[in-house]
TORKOL-4160 file (C-alpha; in steps of 0.2 Angstrom, whole numbers, padded with zeros to 4 digits, m for minus):
286
<pt num="1" X="m0548" Y="m0133" Z="0237"/>
<pt num="2" X="m0547" Y="m0136" Z="0218"/>
<pt num="3" X="m0564" Y="m0138" Z="0209"/>
<pt num="4" X="m0564" Y="m0154" Z="0199"/>
<pt num="5" X="m0583" Y="m0158" Z="0197"/>
<pt num="6" X="m0595" Y="m0144" Z="0191"/>
<pt num="7" X="m0612" Y="m0143" Z="0184"/>
<pt num="8" X="m0621" Y="m0131" Z="0172"/>
<pt num="9" X="m0639" Y="m0128" Z="0172"/>
<pt num="10" X="m0646" Y="m0123" Z="0155"/>
<pt num="11" X="m0639" Y="m0129" Z="0138"/>
<pt num="12" X="m0642" Y="m0114" Z="0127"/>
<pt num="13" X="m0629" Y="m0104" Z="0119"/>
<pt num="14" X="m0621" Y="m0098" Z="0135"/>
<pt num="15" X="m0624" Y="m0114" Z="0145"/>
<pt num="16" X="m0616" Y="m0125" Z="0132"/>
<pt num="17" X="m0602" Y="m0114" Z="0130"/>
<pt num="18" X="m0598" Y="m0114" Z="0149"/>
<pt num="19" X="m0599" Y="m0133" Z="0149"/>
<pt num="20" X="m0587" Y="m0134" Z="0134"/>
<pt num="21" X="m0575" Y="m0122" Z="0143"/>
<pt num="22" X="m0575" Y="m0132" Z="0159"/>
<pt num="23" X="m0573" Y="m0149" Z="0150"/>
<pt num="24" X="m0559" Y="m0143" Z="0139"/>
<pt num="25" X="m0550" Y="m0138" Z="0155"/>
<pt num="26" X="m0552" Y="m0155" Z="0162"/>
<pt num="27" X="m0566" Y="m0154" Z="0174"/>
<pt num="28" X="m0580" Y="m0167" Z="0175"/>
<pt num="29" X="m0596" Y="m0158" Z="0169"/>
<pt num="30" X="m0615" Y="m0162" Z="0172"/>
<pt num="31" X="m0626" Y="m0152" Z="0160"/>
<pt num="32" X="m0644" Y="m0151" Z="0166"/>
<pt num="33" X="m0658" Y="m0146" Z="0154"/>
<pt num="34" X="m0677" Y="m0146" Z="0155"/>
<pt num="35" X="m0678" Y="m0163" Z="0146"/>
<pt num="36" X="m0668" Y="m0177" Z="0139"/>
<pt num="37" X="m0670" Y="m0171" Z="0122"/>
<pt num="38" X="m0664" Y="m0153" Z="0126"/>
<pt num="39" X="m0649" Y="m0161" Z="0135"/>
<pt num="40" X="m0644" Y="m0171" Z="0120"/>
<pt num="41" X="m0646" Y="m0156" Z="0109"/>
<pt num="42" X="m0635" Y="m0146" Z="0120"/>
<pt num="43" X="m0622" Y="m0160" Z="0119"/>
<pt num="44" X="m0624" Y="m0159" Z="0100"/>
<pt num="45" X="m0621" Y="m0140" Z="0101"/>
<pt num="46" X="m0605" Y="m0143" Z="0111"/>
<pt num="47" X="m0599" Y="m0157" Z="0099"/>
<pt num="48" X="m0602" Y="m0145" Z="0084"/>
<pt num="49" X="m0591" Y="m0131" Z="0092"/>
<pt num="50" X="m0577" Y="m0144" Z="0096"/>
<pt num="51" X="m0577" Y="m0150" Z="0078"/>
<pt num="52" X="m0575" Y="m0132" Z="0072"/>
<pt num="53" X="m0560" Y="m0130" Z="0084"/>
<pt num="54" X="m0553" Y="m0146" Z="0078"/>
<pt num="55" X="m0555" Y="m0140" Z="0060"/>
<pt num="56" X="m0545" Y="m0124" Z="0065"/>
<pt num="57" X="m0531" Y="m0134" Z="0073"/>
<pt num="58" X="m0535" Y="m0128" Z="0090"/>
<pt num="59" X="m0538" Y="m0146" Z="0097"/>
<pt num="60" X="m0535" Y="m0164" Z="0091"/>
<pt num="61" X="m0547" Y="m0178" Z="0087"/>
<pt num="62" X="m0542" Y="m0186" Z="0104"/>
<pt num="63" X="m0545" Y="m0169" Z="0113"/>
<pt num="64" X="m0562" Y="m0169" Z="0105"/>
<pt num="65" X="m0567" Y="m0186" Z="0111"/>
<pt num="66" X="m0559" Y="m0184" Z="0128"/>
<pt num="67" X="m0568" Y="m0167" Z="0131"/>
<pt num="68" X="m0585" Y="m0175" Z="0126"/>
<pt num="69" X="m0583" Y="m0189" Z="0138"/>
<pt num="70" X="m0581" Y="m0177" Z="0152"/>
<pt num="71" X="m0599" Y="m0170" Z="0148"/>
<pt num="72" X="m0614" Y="m0179" Z="0155"/>
<pt num="73" X="m0631" Y="m0172" Z="0149"/>
<pt num="74" X="m0646" Y="m0175" Z="0159"/>
<pt num="75" X="m0663" Y="m0168" Z="0164"/>
<pt num="76" X="m0661" Y="m0173" Z="0182"/>
<pt num="77" X="m0657" Y="m0159" Z="0194"/>
<pt num="78" X="m0652" Y="m0172" Z="0207"/>
<pt num="79" X="m0637" Y="m0177" Z="0197"/>
<pt num="80" X="m0629" Y="m0160" Z="0203"/>
<pt num="81" X="m0628" Y="m0167" Z="0221"/>
<pt num="82" X="m0610" Y="m0171" Z="0221"/>
<pt num="83" X="m0604" Y="m0155" Z="0212"/>
<pt num="84" X="m0591" Y="m0143" Z="0220"/>
<pt num="85" X="m0598" Y="m0129" Z="0209"/>
<pt num="86" X="m0614" Y="m0127" Z="0199"/>
<pt num="87" X="m0616" Y="m0112" Z="0187"/>
<pt num="88" X="m0634" Y="m0108" Z="0183"/>
<pt num="89" X="m0636" Y="m0102" Z="0165"/>
<pt num="90" X="m0655" Y="m0103" Z="0162"/>
<pt num="91" X="m0665" Y="m0090" Z="0154"/>
<pt num="92" X="m0664" Y="m0072" Z="0160"/>
<pt num="93" X="m0680" Y="m0073" Z="0170"/>
<pt num="94" X="m0679" Y="m0069" Z="0189"/>
<pt num="95" X="m0693" Y="m0081" Z="0194"/>
<pt num="96" X="m0685" Y="m0096" Z="0185"/>
<pt num="97" X="m0668" Y="m0092" Z="0193"/>
<pt num="98" X="m0676" Y="m0090" Z="0210"/>
<pt num="99" X="m0684" Y="m0107" Z="0209"/>
<pt num="100" X="m0668" Y="m0115" Z="0203"/>
<pt num="101" X="m0658" Y="m0108" Z="0217"/>
<pt num="102" X="m0671" Y="m0114" Z="0230"/>
<pt num="103" X="m0670" Y="m0132" Z="0223"/>
<pt num="104" X="m0652" Y="m0133" Z="0220"/>
<pt num="105" X="m0647" Y="m0126" Z="0236"/>
<pt num="106" X="m0655" Y="m0140" Z="0245"/>
<pt num="107" X="m0648" Y="m0153" Z="0233"/>
<pt num="108" X="m0630" Y="m0150" Z="0235"/>
<pt num="109" X="m0621" Y="m0162" Z="0247"/>
<pt num="110" X="m0605" Y="m0152" Z="0250"/>
<pt num="111" X="m0608" Y="m0138" Z="0262"/>
<pt num="112" X="m0594" Y="m0129" Z="0254"/>
<pt num="113" X="m0600" Y="m0131" Z="0236"/>
<pt num="114" X="m0603" Y="m0115" Z="0227"/>
<pt num="115" X="m0619" Y="m0110" Z="0218"/>
<pt num="116" X="m0616" Y="m0097" Z="0205"/>
<pt num="117" X="m0627" Y="m0088" Z="0192"/>
<pt num="118" X="m0622" Y="m0082" Z="0175"/>
<pt num="119" X="m0635" Y="m0069" Z="0175"/>
<pt num="120" X="m0632" Y="m0052" Z="0167"/>
<pt num="121" X="m0643" Y="m0042" Z="0178"/>
<pt num="122" X="m0653" Y="m0051" Z="0192"/>
<pt num="123" X="m0647" Y="m0046" Z="0210"/>
<pt num="124" X="m0636" Y="m0060" Z="0217"/>
<pt num="125" X="m0641" Y="m0056" Z="0234"/>
<pt num="126" X="m0659" Y="m0062" Z="0230"/>
<pt num="127" X="m0653" Y="m0078" Z="0223"/>
<pt num="128" X="m0642" Y="m0081" Z="0238"/>
<pt num="129" X="m0657" Y="m0077" Z="0250"/>
<pt num="130" X="m0667" Y="m0092" Z="0243"/>
<pt num="131" X="m0653" Y="m0104" Z="0242"/>
<pt num="132" X="m0651" Y="m0108" Z="0260"/>
<pt num="133" X="m0632" Y="m0106" Z="0257"/>
<pt num="134" X="m0630" Y="m0087" Z="0254"/>
<pt num="135" X="m0612" Y="m0086" Z="0259"/>
<pt num="136" X="m0608" Y="m0099" Z="0245"/>
<pt num="137" X="m0618" Y="m0090" Z="0231"/>
<pt num="138" X="m0611" Y="m0077" Z="0219"/>
<pt num="139" X="m0612" Y="m0071" Z="0201"/>
<pt num="140" X="m0600" Y="m0078" Z="0188"/>
<pt num="141" X="m0603" Y="m0069" Z="0171"/>
<pt num="142" X="m0595" Y="m0077" Z="0156"/>
<pt num="143" X="m0596" Y="m0068" Z="0139"/>
<pt num="144" X="m0602" Y="m0075" Z="0122"/>
<pt num="145" X="m0594" Y="m0085" Z="0115"/>
<pt num="146" X="m0588" Y="m0093" Z="0131"/>
<pt num="147" X="m0574" Y="m0104" Z="0123"/>
<pt num="148" X="m0566" Y="m0089" Z="0115"/>
<pt num="149" X="m0569" Y="m0074" Z="0127"/>
<pt num="150" X="m0556" Y="m0072" Z="0140"/>
<pt num="151" X="m0566" Y="m0061" Z="0152"/>
<pt num="152" X="m0576" Y="m0067" Z="0167"/>
<pt num="153" X="m0585" Y="m0055" Z="0179"/>
<pt num="154" X="m0585" Y="m0061" Z="0197"/>
<pt num="155" X="m0600" Y="m0053" Z="0207"/>
<pt num="156" X="m0600" Y="m0057" Z="0226"/>
<pt num="157" X="m0616" Y="m0051" Z="0235"/>
<pt num="158" X="m0617" Y="m0043" Z="0253"/>
<pt num="159" X="m0618" Y="m0061" Z="0260"/>
<pt num="160" X="m0605" Y="m0070" Z="0249"/>
<pt num="161" X="m0590" Y="m0076" Z="0260"/>
<pt num="162" X="m0573" Y="m0069" Z="0255"/>
<pt num="163" X="m0567" Y="m0087" Z="0254"/>
<pt num="164" X="m0580" Y="m0091" Z="0241"/>
<pt num="165" X="m0574" Y="m0076" Z="0230"/>
<pt num="166" X="m0556" Y="m0082" Z="0232"/>
<pt num="167" X="m0560" Y="m0100" Z="0227"/>
<pt num="168" X="m0569" Y="m0093" Z="0211"/>
<pt num="169" X="m0554" Y="m0081" Z="0207"/>
<pt num="170" X="m0543" Y="m0097" Z="0208"/>
<pt num="171" X="m0555" Y="m0107" Z="0197"/>
<pt num="172" X="m0557" Y="m0094" Z="0184"/>
<pt num="173" X="m0538" Y="m0090" Z="0183"/>
<pt num="174" X="m0529" Y="m0107" Z="0186"/>
<pt num="175" X="m0542" Y="m0120" Z="0180"/>
<pt num="176" X="m0550" Y="m0110" Z="0165"/>
<pt num="177" X="m0535" Y="m0099" Z="0161"/>
<pt num="178" X="m0547" Y="m0084" Z="0159"/>
<pt num="179" X="m0546" Y="m0066" Z="0167"/>
<pt num="180" X="m0557" Y="m0062" Z="0181"/>
<pt num="181" X="m0563" Y="m0044" Z="0186"/>
<pt num="182" X="m0573" Y="m0040" Z="0201"/>
<pt num="183" X="m0590" Y="m0031" Z="0200"/>
<pt num="184" X="m0602" Y="m0025" Z="0213"/>
<pt num="185" X="m0619" Y="m0033" Z="0215"/>
<pt num="186" X="m0629" Y="m0020" Z="0205"/>
<pt num="187" X="m0639" Y="m0022" Z="0189"/>
<pt num="188" X="m0628" Y="m0023" Z="0173"/>
<pt num="189" X="m0612" Y="m0026" Z="0183"/>
<pt num="190" X="m0597" Y="m0018" Z="0174"/>
<pt num="191" X="m0598" Y="m0023" Z="0156"/>
<pt num="192" X="m0617" Y="m0022" Z="0153"/>
<pt num="193" X="m0618" Y="m0005" Z="0163"/>
<pt num="194" X="m0607" Y="0002" Z="0149"/>
<pt num="195" X="m0613" Y="m0009" Z="0134"/>
<pt num="196" X="m0632" Y="m0010" Z="0135"/>
<pt num="197" X="m0635" Y="0009" Z="0135"/>
<pt num="198" X="m0625" Y="0010" Z="0119"/>
<pt num="199" X="m0634" Y="m0004" Z="0111"/>
<pt num="200" X="m0651" Y="0003" Z="0116"/>
<pt num="201" X="m0646" Y="0020" Z="0109"/>
<pt num="202" X="m0642" Y="0012" Z="0092"/>
<pt num="203" X="m0659" Y="0004" Z="0092"/>
<pt num="204" X="m0667" Y="0021" Z="0096"/>
<pt num="205" X="m0657" Y="0028" Z="0082"/>
<pt num="206" X="m0663" Y="0015" Z="0070"/>
<pt num="207" X="m0681" Y="0016" Z="0076"/>
<pt num="208" X="m0681" Y="0035" Z="0073"/>
<pt num="209" X="m0676" Y="0033" Z="0055"/>
<pt num="210" X="m0659" Y="0041" Z="0057"/>
<pt num="211" X="m0650" Y="0028" Z="0046"/>
<pt num="212" X="m0652" Y="0010" Z="0041"/>
<pt num="213" X="m0646" Y="m0004" Z="0052"/>
<pt num="214" X="m0631" Y="m0007" Z="0040"/>
<pt num="215" X="m0625" Y="0011" Z="0040"/>
<pt num="216" X="m0627" Y="0012" Z="0059"/>
<pt num="217" X="m0616" Y="m0004" Z="0061"/>
<pt num="218" X="m0604" Y="0002" Z="0048"/>
<pt num="219" X="m0602" Y="0018" Z="0056"/>
<pt num="220" X="m0596" Y="0010" Z="0072"/>
<pt num="221" X="m0585" Y="m0003" Z="0064"/>
<pt num="222" X="m0576" Y="0008" Z="0052"/>
<pt num="223" X="m0578" Y="0025" Z="0061"/>
<pt num="224" X="m0573" Y="0019" Z="0079"/>
<pt num="225" X="m0564" Y="0002" Z="0075"/>
<pt num="226" X="m0577" Y="m0009" Z="0084"/>
<pt num="227" X="m0576" Y="m0027" Z="0078"/>
<pt num="228" X="m0595" Y="m0028" Z="0076"/>
<pt num="229" X="m0609" Y="m0015" Z="0075"/>
<pt num="230" X="m0621" Y="m0012" Z="0089"/>
<pt num="231" X="m0636" Y="m0019" Z="0080"/>
<pt num="232" X="m0627" Y="m0035" Z="0074"/>
<pt num="233" X="m0620" Y="m0037" Z="0092"/>
<pt num="234" X="m0638" Y="m0035" Z="0099"/>
<pt num="235" X="m0643" Y="m0049" Z="0087"/>
<pt num="236" X="m0629" Y="m0060" Z="0093"/>
<pt num="237" X="m0632" Y="m0057" Z="0112"/>
<pt num="238" X="m0651" Y="m0060" Z="0109"/>
<pt num="239" X="m0664" Y="m0046" Z="0109"/>
<pt num="240" X="m0674" Y="m0054" Z="0123"/>
<pt num="241" X="m0658" Y="m0054" Z="0134"/>
<pt num="242" X="m0654" Y="m0035" Z="0129"/>
<pt num="243" X="m0672" Y="m0031" Z="0134"/>
<pt num="244" X="m0671" Y="m0041" Z="0151"/>
<pt num="245" X="m0655" Y="m0032" Z="0156"/>
<pt num="246" X="m0662" Y="m0015" Z="0151"/>
<pt num="247" X="m0677" Y="m0018" Z="0161"/>
<pt num="248" X="m0667" Y="m0024" Z="0176"/>
<pt num="249" X="m0656" Y="m0009" Z="0175"/>
<pt num="250" X="m0670" Y="0003" Z="0173"/>
<pt num="251" X="m0679" Y="m0004" Z="0188"/>
<pt num="252" X="m0664" Y="m0002" Z="0199"/>
<pt num="253" X="m0658" Y="0016" Z="0193"/>
<pt num="254" X="m0673" Y="0023" Z="0184"/>
<pt num="255" X="m0662" Y="0031" Z="0171"/>
<pt num="256" X="m0671" Y="0033" Z="0155"/>
<pt num="257" X="m0656" Y="0028" Z="0144"/>
<pt num="258" X="m0658" Y="0010" Z="0152"/>
<pt num="259" X="m0677" Y="0008" Z="0147"/>
<pt num="260" X="m0679" Y="m0003" Z="0132"/>
<pt num="261" X="m0686" Y="0007" Z="0117"/>
<pt num="262" X="m0704" Y="0002" Z="0110"/>
<pt num="263" X="m0696" Y="m0006" Z="0094"/>
<pt num="264" X="m0686" Y="m0018" Z="0105"/>
<pt num="265" X="m0701" Y="m0023" Z="0115"/>
<pt num="266" X="m0711" Y="m0026" Z="0099"/>
<pt num="267" X="m0697" Y="m0037" Z="0091"/>
<pt num="268" X="m0696" Y="m0048" Z="0106"/>
<pt num="269" X="m0715" Y="m0050" Z="0107"/>
<pt num="270" X="m0714" Y="m0055" Z="0089"/>
<pt num="271" X="m0701" Y="m0068" Z="0092"/>
<pt num="272" X="m0688" Y="m0059" Z="0082"/>
<pt num="273" X="m0674" Y="m0062" Z="0095"/>
<pt num="274" X="m0659" Y="m0061" Z="0084"/>
<pt num="275" X="m0647" Y="m0074" Z="0078"/>
<pt num="276" X="m0654" Y="m0088" Z="0089"/>
<pt num="277" X="m0672" Y="m0086" Z="0081"/>
<pt num="278" X="m0666" Y="m0083" Z="0063"/>
<pt num="279" X="m0671" Y="m0065" Z="0062"/>
<pt num="280" X="m0667" Y="m0049" Z="0072"/>
<pt num="281" X="m0661" Y="m0033" Z="0064"/>
<pt num="282" X="m0654" Y="m0045" Z="0051"/>
<pt num="283" X="m0659" Y="m0062" Z="0044"/>
<pt num="284" X="m0649" Y="m0077" Z="0048"/>
<pt num="285" X="m0648" Y="m0095" Z="0041"/>
<pt num="286" X="m0658" Y="m0107" Z="0052"/>
């Protein structure tokens, strides 16, 4: 069954990107935020992204208008009742996500509707257990920026039905035109299990005074051909997100390389979260 109506919970950087991707693919999108003001801000964020795409010749003015008309911002979780797919993209906080899955699991009208999380680290099986529909719950991990990045990790849990995974593969490939890869339900999945220890190592190197942030990043860009250095990439992802993923991976595996270094904890405590806060390892225009 083709997915035509979907919902996104959370209108931050990832949530608004996921909503944009789906609306551009022709799906009807309900975007839920914690308040009407936040919902309107998320729609504005999407409009800004679409206008940049128009300026680059990726879409026409008509495409922009049509895409925006497919997005319905709201603060009412009840607006998700008729959705065939809901993607949760709230903050990387386990209790917040558990509460949302408990509520949304009981809201959905369609017994076959899929409830997915864009979490980077929280066990999918936990989310399924509180949802009342564990066989229709799985992880769907988009990458930032979602309108550009082609990869989507699909993460079934022990209780996810094979038919649910098959529907999500079809949705990602046929509806969105992206490339899915399958990961097991373990903290970090595939990409973050490789990426986050690398980022944490760069933060430890900077913390220990080995080199400046600029030189660490230039070393990996010019020496290894990476498109972005690890500290700049950490700022882009969000230092609070890096911290949360590291903590979740350390909790599961007890590997020291997964443990966030003290400098990262201090920066998060100080509200220095990277690009989204205007200051991380580098300053950013507000």
